[in-house]
C-alpha positions, 0 to 999 in steps of 0.5 A, a space after each residue: 121328625 122332618 127332613 130337609 131333602 136335598 133338591 138333587 135327591 128329590 127325583 131319585 127319592 120320589 122314584 124309589 118311594 113310588 116303587 116302594 108304594 106300588 110293591 107294598 100294595 102289590 104284595 098285600 094284594 097278592 097275599 090276599 089272593 093267596 089267602 083267598 085261594 087257600 080258603 077256597 081250596 079248603 072248601 073244595 078239599 072238604 067237598 072232595 072228601 065228602 064225595 069220596 066218602 059217598 063213593 066209598 058208601 057205594 062200595 067203591 074205594 077210590 083211595 085205591 088208584 086202580 079202582 079210581 082208574 077203572 071207574 074213570 074208564 067206565 064213565 069218562 065220556 059221560 063226565 066230559 059231557 056234563 063238565 063241558 055242558 055245565 057251569 065252569 069252575 071260576 078258576 077255569 080248572 084243568 077240566 076245560 083250561 084249553 080253548 083250541 083256536 080254529 085253524 084252516 088246516 091242521 099243522 103237522 109241525 105242531 107238537 102234542 101238548 104235554 100237561 101244563 105243569 110239566 111245561 112250566 117245570 121245564 121252562 123254569 128249569 131252563 130259566 135257572 137262576 133268572 127264573 121267569 114270569 107267568 106271562 112269557 111262559 103262557 106265551 111260549 105255550 100258546 106259540 109252541 102248541 098253537 092254542 089259546 089258554 085261559 088267562 089265569 091257567 098258568 098263574 093258578 097252575 104255578 100257585 098249585 105247584 108252589 103249595 106242593 114245593 115244586 116252585 118258589 116265587 120272588 115277586 112276580 118271578 117264579 123259580 124251579 125248586 129241585 126235588 129232594 133226591 128221595 122224592 124224585 120217583 114218588 110212585 104212581 098218581 094220587 087217586 082222584 088226581 087223574 085228569 078226566 080228559 086224558 
């Protein structure tokens, strides 16, 4: 089928088709990233399961949050040294996501930084129906807390939040998802998800 394009429509048509082309390929790229991330997360989940089985074999039932916290309290400093000195995860995981910028003198006005997930949820809740892209949220964190965070930290955190149903995404824009009433107070931390560096 052939079309005779109205010359007056040509510029608008080319603009729209170009945007469509870019959006289609970007969507395909993002879907591939999500697919790869899901596969990679599955590999890590299997490793975690094997490691927790090993801990149970040693007599430490880490499905009990109290046991997990007690173990961390005992070996936290040793783990920190190994994590910082050893090879870093490709995703720049929560162990070492924050790179502090050297300052000439500490600023008393810099607030203590909460967890990145909490900051992102607050920002998206404030953004409301407009939502927000990852880049401005990263800039907000760096400006407010005077730190430098890894380029991928916000994106990876948002993706993990997406898989938990805490946020949703339309293109590059992220939105807050209000929790169902019955899950607003889910209880304690999940064993194994307590940050070693807290």
